[in-house]
C-alpha positions as CSV (number, residue, x, y, z in Angstrom):
1,M,-20.0,-33.7,5.8
2,W,-16.4,-34.9,5.5
3,R,-14.1,-33.0,7.7
4,P,-10.3,-32.8,7.8
5,Y,-8.3,-33.4,10.4
6,G,-9.2,-30.9,13.7
7,L,-12.5,-29.3,12.3
8,S,-15.3,-30.7,14.7
9,R,-18.7,-30.1,13.8
10,Y,-19.4,-27.0,15.9
11,G,-15.5,-25.1,15.5
12,L,-12.1,-25.1,15.4
13,P,-10.4,-26.0,18.1
14,C,-7.8,-23.3,17.9
15,H,-9.0,-19.7,16.6
16,P,-6.0,-17.6,16.8
17,Q,-7.2,-13.8,16.9
18,L,-6.8,-11.1,14.6
19,R,-3.6,-9.2,15.6
20,Y,-3.0,-5.7,15.1
21,D,-3.3,-4.7,11.3
22,E,-3.5,-8.1,9.8
23,L,-4.3,-9.0,6.7
24,F,-7.1,-11.3,6.4
25,S,-5.3,-13.5,3.7
26,S,-2.5,-14.0,6.5
27,W,-5.2,-14.7,9.4
28,L,-6.5,-17.2,7.3
29,L,-3.2,-19.3,7.0
30,R,-2.8,-19.0,10.8
31,L,-5.8,-20.2,11.3
32,A,-5.6,-23.3,9.2
33,W,-1.6,-23.9,10.3
34,A,-2.8,-23.7,13.9
35,N,-5.4,-26.7,13.4
36,R,-3.1,-28.3,11.8
37,L,-4.6,-28.1,8.7
38,K,-3.5,-27.5,5.3
39,V,-4.5,-24.3,4.1
40,H,-6.5,-25.8,0.9
41,S,-8.4,-28.0,3.0
42,L,-9.6,-25.3,5.2
43,C,-10.5,-23.4,2.1
44,V,-12.6,-26.5,0.2
45,T,-14.3,-27.2,3.8
46,L,-15.7,-23.9,3.6
47,A,-16.2,-22.9,0.0
48,G,-16.1,-25.9,-1.8
49,N,-14.0,-27.1,-4.9
50,Q,-15.9,-25.2,-7.2
51,A,-15.5,-21.7,-5.3
52,A,-11.9,-19.8,-5.9
53,V,-10.4,-18.4,-2.8
54,W,-6.5,-17.9,-3.6
55,N,-6.6,-17.6,-7.6
56,R,-7.8,-13.9,-7.0
57,D,-7.2,-11.2,-4.8
58,I,-9.2,-12.7,-1.8
59,D,-8.0,-9.3,0.8
60,R,-10.4,-7.0,-1.9
61,Q,-12.7,-9.2,-2.6
62,L,-13.8,-10.8,0.5
63,P,-17.4,-12.5,0.5
64,I,-19.9,-11.6,3.1
65,W,-20.7,-15.8,3.5
66,L,-17.2,-16.2,4.0
67,Q,-16.8,-14.0,6.6
68,Y,-20.0,-15.5,8.4
69,E,-18.6,-19.0,8.0
70,L,-15.7,-18.0,9.6
71,E,-17.2,-16.4,12.5
72,K,-19.1,-19.5,13.4
73,L,-15.6,-21.3,13.4
74,T,-13.8,-19.3,15.4
75,G,-15.8,-16.5,17.1
76,V,-14.3,-13.8,15.6
77,P,-17.0,-11.5,14.6
78,A,-17.5,-11.0,11.2
79,S,-17.3,-7.2,11.2
80,R,-13.8,-7.4,12.7
81,I,-13.3,-10.2,10.1
82,E,-14.5,-7.8,7.2
83,G,-11.9,-4.9,8.9
84,A,-9.1,-7.5,7.8
85,G,-10.0,-6.7,3.9
86,L,-8.7,-4.0,2.1
87,E,-12.0,-2.6,1.4
88,G,-12.0,-0.3,4.1
89,I,-8.8,1.3,4.1
90,A,-8.8,1.7,0.4
91,S,-12.2,3.5,0.9
92,A,-10.8,6.1,3.3
93,L,-7.8,6.9,1.3
94,N,-9.7,7.5,-1.8
95,G,-13.0,8.7,-1.0
96,H,-15.1,5.8,-2.3
97,I,-15.6,2.3,-2.2
98,P,-12.7,0.4,-3.8
99,N,-13.0,-1.9,-7.4
100,K,-12.9,-5.5,-6.5
101,N,-10.9,-6.1,-9.4
102,G,-8.5,-3.8,-11.5
103,F,-6.3,-1.2,-10.8
104,E,-7.4,1.0,-7.6
105,T,-5.0,4.0,-6.5
106,W,-2.9,3.6,-3.4
107,L,-3.2,-0.8,-3.4
108,L,-0.1,-2.6,-4.8
109,P,-1.5,-5.0,-7.9
110,L,-0.9,-8.7,-7.5
111,G,-0.7,-9.6,-11.0
112,I,-2.7,-12.8,-10.3
113,W,-2.2,-15.5,-12.7
114,H,-3.7,-19.1,-11.5
115,R,-2.5,-18.6,-8.1
116,K,1.0,-17.5,-9.2
117,R,1.8,-13.8,-8.5
118,R,3.6,-12.0,-11.2
119,R,3.9,-8.8,-9.6
120,F,5.3,-7.5,-6.2
121,G,2.1,-6.5,-4.8
122,V,3.0,-7.7,-1.3
123,Q,5.5,-5.8,1.3
124,Y,7.0,-7.6,4.0
125,C,9.8,-5.7,6.4
126,P,12.4,-8.4,7.9
127,L,12.8,-6.6,11.2
128,C,9.1,-7.1,11.9
129,F,9.7,-11.0,10.8
130,Y,12.6,-11.3,13.0
131,S,10.5,-11.6,16.3
132,E,7.9,-14.7,16.3
133,S,4.9,-12.1,17.7
134,G,5.2,-9.9,14.0
135,Q,5.3,-13.2,11.8
136,Y,2.1,-12.2,9.9
137,V,1.3,-9.7,6.8
138,R,-0.2,-6.4,7.6
139,R,-2.8,-4.7,5.6
140,A,-0.5,-1.8,5.3
141,W,2.0,-3.6,3.6
142,R,-0.5,-3.7,0.4
143,L,-0.3,0.0,0.1
144,G,1.6,1.6,-2.5
145,F,3.0,4.8,-0.3
146,Y,3.7,2.2,2.8
147,T,7.3,1.6,2.4
148,E,8.8,2.7,5.5
149,C,8.1,0.6,8.5
150,E,6.6,2.7,11.3
151,H,8.2,0.6,14.1
152,H,11.4,-0.2,12.9
153,R,11.9,3.2,10.3
154,V,13.5,0.6,7.7
155,L,12.3,0.7,3.9
156,L,9.9,-2.1,3.3
157,R,10.9,-4.9,0.7
158,D,9.0,-6.5,-1.9
159,R,10.9,-9.6,-3.0
160,C,13.3,-12.5,-1.9
161,H,17.0,-10.7,-1.2
162,L,18.3,-13.9,-2.6
163,C,16.1,-14.8,-6.1
164,G,14.2,-11.8,-6.1
165,A,10.7,-14.0,-6.4
166,P,7.7,-12.0,-5.4
167,F,6.7,-12.6,-1.6
168,M,4.3,-15.3,-1.6
169,Y,3.4,-16.2,1.7
170,F,0.5,-18.1,0.8
171,R,2.7,-21.1,-1.0
172,A,5.0,-21.5,2.1
173,E,3.8,-25.1,1.7
174,L,4.6,-25.2,-2.0
175,G,6.3,-29.0,-2.7
176,H,5.8,-30.4,1.0
177,R,2.6,-31.9,0.6
178,E,2.5,-33.9,3.8
179,R,4.1,-31.3,5.8
180,I,1.9,-29.3,7.8
181,D,4.6,-28.3,11.0
182,G,7.4,-26.0,10.0
183,A,5.2,-23.7,7.2
184,S,6.0,-20.3,7.7
185,M,5.5,-16.9,5.9
186,C,8.8,-15.7,6.7
187,A,10.6,-18.0,4.3
188,C,10.5,-17.6,0.4
189,F,8.4,-20.2,-1.4
190,K,10.8,-20.4,-4.5
191,C,14.6,-20.8,-2.7
192,G,13.6,-21.2,1.0
193,A,15.8,-18.1,2.2
194,A,14.7,-16.7,5.6
195,L,13.3,-13.4,4.7
196,Y,14.0,-12.1,8.1
197,Q,18.1,-11.8,7.3
198,A,17.1,-9.6,4.2
199,P,19.2,-6.5,4.4
200,A,17.5,-3.7,6.8
201,E,17.7,-0.4,4.5
202,R,17.0,3.2,5.7
203,F,16.2,6.4,3.9
204,D,17.1,9.4,5.4
205,W,15.5,12.4,4.3
206,P,18.1,15.8,4.4
207,Q,15.2,17.7,7.0
208,L,14.4,16.2,9.9
209,E,10.9,18.2,9.9
210,H,10.2,16.9,6.3
211,A,11.2,13.1,7.7
212,L,8.9,13.5,10.6
213,V,5.9,14.4,8.7
214,V,5.8,11.7,6.1
215,R,6.3,9.2,9.2
216,T,3.5,10.9,10.7
217,L,1.1,10.4,7.8
218,L,2.3,6.3,7.3
219,F,1.4,6.2,11.1
220,M,-2.3,7.7,9.9
221,K,-3.1,5.9,7.1
222,D,-6.5,4.5,8.4
223,F,-7.2,7.2,10.7
224,G,-10.2,8.8,8.4
225,W,-8.6,12.7,8.5
226,A,-4.9,13.3,8.1
227,A,-2.6,16.5,9.1
228,I,0.6,17.8,7.9
229,Q,2.4,20.7,9.9
230,N,-0.8,22.6,11.2
231,Q,-3.1,22.0,8.6
232,V,-5.3,19.3,9.3
233,F,-7.8,17.8,7.0
234,P,-10.6,16.1,8.3
235,Q,-11.4,13.8,4.8
236,S,-8.0,11.9,4.5
237,A,-9.3,11.4,0.8
238,S,-8.8,15.0,-0.1
239,L,-5.2,15.1,0.9
240,F,-4.4,11.7,-0.4
241,G,-6.0,12.9,-3.7
242,V,-4.0,15.8,-3.8
243,L,-0.7,13.8,-3.0
244,R,-1.5,11.1,-5.7
245,Q,-1.6,14.1,-8.1
246,F,1.5,15.9,-7.0
247,I,2.9,12.3,-7.7
248,A,1.1,11.9,-11.0
249,I,2.5,15.3,-12.0
250,M,6.6,14.7,-11.2
251,S,6.5,10.9,-13.0
252,S,4.8,11.9,-16.1
253,D,6.8,11.5,-19.2
254,G,6.2,15.0,-20.8
255,P,7.1,18.3,-19.7
256,Y,5.0,18.2,-16.8
257,G,7.5,16.2,-15.4
258,Q,9.8,19.0,-14.9
259,L,8.4,19.8,-11.9
260,Y,10.4,16.4,-10.3
261,D,13.7,17.8,-10.9
262,A,12.7,21.3,-9.3
263,V,11.7,19.6,-6.2
264,A,14.3,17.4,-6.2
265,E,16.7,20.4,-6.2
266,Q,15.4,21.7,-3.4
267,I,15.1,18.6,-1.0
268,W,18.7,17.1,-2.2
269,L,21.4,20.2,-3.0
270,D,24.3,18.3,-3.3
271,G,22.8,16.2,-6.4
272,Y,19.7,13.6,-6.6
273,R,18.9,10.4,-8.8
274,V,16.2,10.4,-11.4
275,L,13.5,8.3,-11.9
276,S,14.5,5.1,-13.5
277,Q,11.5,5.3,-16.2
278,R,9.0,8.4,-16.5
279,G,5.5,8.1,-17.2
280,L,5.0,4.6,-15.0
281,I,2.5,4.2,-12.6
282,Y,3.9,4.7,-9.3
283,E,2.0,1.4,-7.8
284,L,4.5,-0.9,-10.4
285,R,7.6,1.5,-8.7
286,G,10.0,-0.3,-6.8
287,V,10.1,0.3,-2.9
288,E,12.9,3.1,-3.0
289,E,11.4,5.0,-5.7
290,R,7.7,5.4,-4.6
291,H,9.2,6.5,-1.1
292,R,11.2,9.1,-2.5
293,L,8.0,10.0,-4.8
294,F,5.8,10.1,-1.9
295,G,8.0,12.3,0.8
296,M,8.5,14.9,-2.5
297,A,4.7,15.4,-2.9
298,V,4.7,15.7,0.9
299,W,7.2,18.3,0.6
300,L,5.1,20.5,-1.6
301,M,2.1,20.2,1.0
302,M,4.5,21.6,3.4
303,D,3.9,25.4,4.2
304,W,0.8,25.6,1.3
305,P,0.8,27.1,-1.1
306,H,4.0,29.1,-0.9
307,R,6.2,26.0,-1.6
308,F,4.0,24.7,-4.1
309,R,4.1,28.3,-5.8
310,G,7.4,28.4,-5.9
311,A,8.4,24.8,-7.2
312,L,5.5,25.2,-10.0
313,H,7.2,28.8,-11.0
314,A,10.6,27.1,-11.1
315,S,9.6,24.2,-12.5
316,G,7.7,26.2,-15.5
317,V,4.7,23.6,-15.5
318,G,1.4,25.3,-16.4
319,C,-0.9,25.0,-14.0
320,Y,-3.5,23.3,-16.0
321,S,-1.5,20.1,-14.9
322,M,-2.8,20.5,-11.6
323,V,-6.3,19.5,-12.3
324,Q,-5.4,17.2,-15.6
325,G,-6.3,13.5,-14.6
326,F,-7.6,13.9,-11.5
327,R,-9.3,10.9,-9.9
328,I,-11.6,13.0,-8.0
329,D,-13.4,16.1,-7.6
330,P,-10.4,18.2,-6.2
331,P,-10.8,19.5,-3.0
332,D,-11.8,23.5,-2.4
333,W,-8.4,24.6,-0.8
334,Y,-6.9,22.8,-3.9
335,A,-9.6,24.0,-6.6
336,A,-9.2,27.1,-4.8
337,E,-5.4,27.4,-5.5
338,Y,-5.9,26.1,-8.9
339,K,-8.0,29.3,-9.9
340,F,-5.2,31.2,-8.2
341,H,-3.1,29.9,-11.0
342,L,-5.4,30.0,-13.8
343,M,-6.3,34.0,-13.4
344,R,-2.5,34.8,-12.7
345,S,-1.6,32.8,-16.5
346,K,-4.4,35.1,-17.7
347,N,-3.1,38.0,-16.2
348,M,0.3,37.6,-17.4
349,R,-0.8,36.6,-21.0
350,G,-2.8,39.8,-21.1
351,K,0.1,42.1,-19.8
352,A,2.3,40.6,-22.9
353,V,-0.2,41.3,-25.5
354,C,-0.2,44.8,-24.1
């Protein structure tokens, strides 16, 4: 079998280890570059010319055979390679095995068209890229609610700061057919701008306690459990399912969207920013807007259920919004709160009739 330069019979001479929270496709690129191989050459050797690698979301559709082939070539256990994909973290957040194709809650869509990405489905932190040890793509950067770097406390970016192109790190070799050295994930594939030079912007919440709770949840993204103040959720999917429902209500283009205004008025007493577009899916919004909506949903969960009850009453939103379109079975504590509002609504209608 033909083997490109650098590929031996029993394995690759260089096999860099997976870094903390590294995304599979990021590791695959570093693996090829460390062995002075073109990424396409390595993929053809592993999968053949007919196998699709970069014209699909390989991090969501990581085939088992590819895991074992890479295990033979690198010595990295297949189980660890599988963990670099998105299935595990998406399962923990959503409570079910995620779809390999199409839309999935919390995962940013790529908008794949051949090898191009038409949506801004991968984020990055310019300060992480500034250090050489941090020049790789994290799994968390594919999550819609993960909008602030947990190390540098700055908002992530999802496009080039100069030309506005999506962050397509795997196309770093584009236009350099013969060159292997010098390929970098930290450069825009379109204009060549250094992404670590992008402006680092911060988002300050008015209340320190609120900011700490939001940042703690970002850190607990793949724990399998979560906590807000003194509330502990053994299954993080129950909490994140409710947070996603709150976001859907606040960003609704109908009367339910009044909840956004009621919450924003409580958080920002001196005025607040309105949404750029009502009714838009959360995962398709910009970084700052996703950050704001997630933090507002977390604010509703603090001091549960008193803060939520006050906001619901102030907005005039009906209790049916709590369960309408809920993607999973509501957790028991949330279903009990819904029944409370349902009974109170019926009692109020009964008194009005009398």
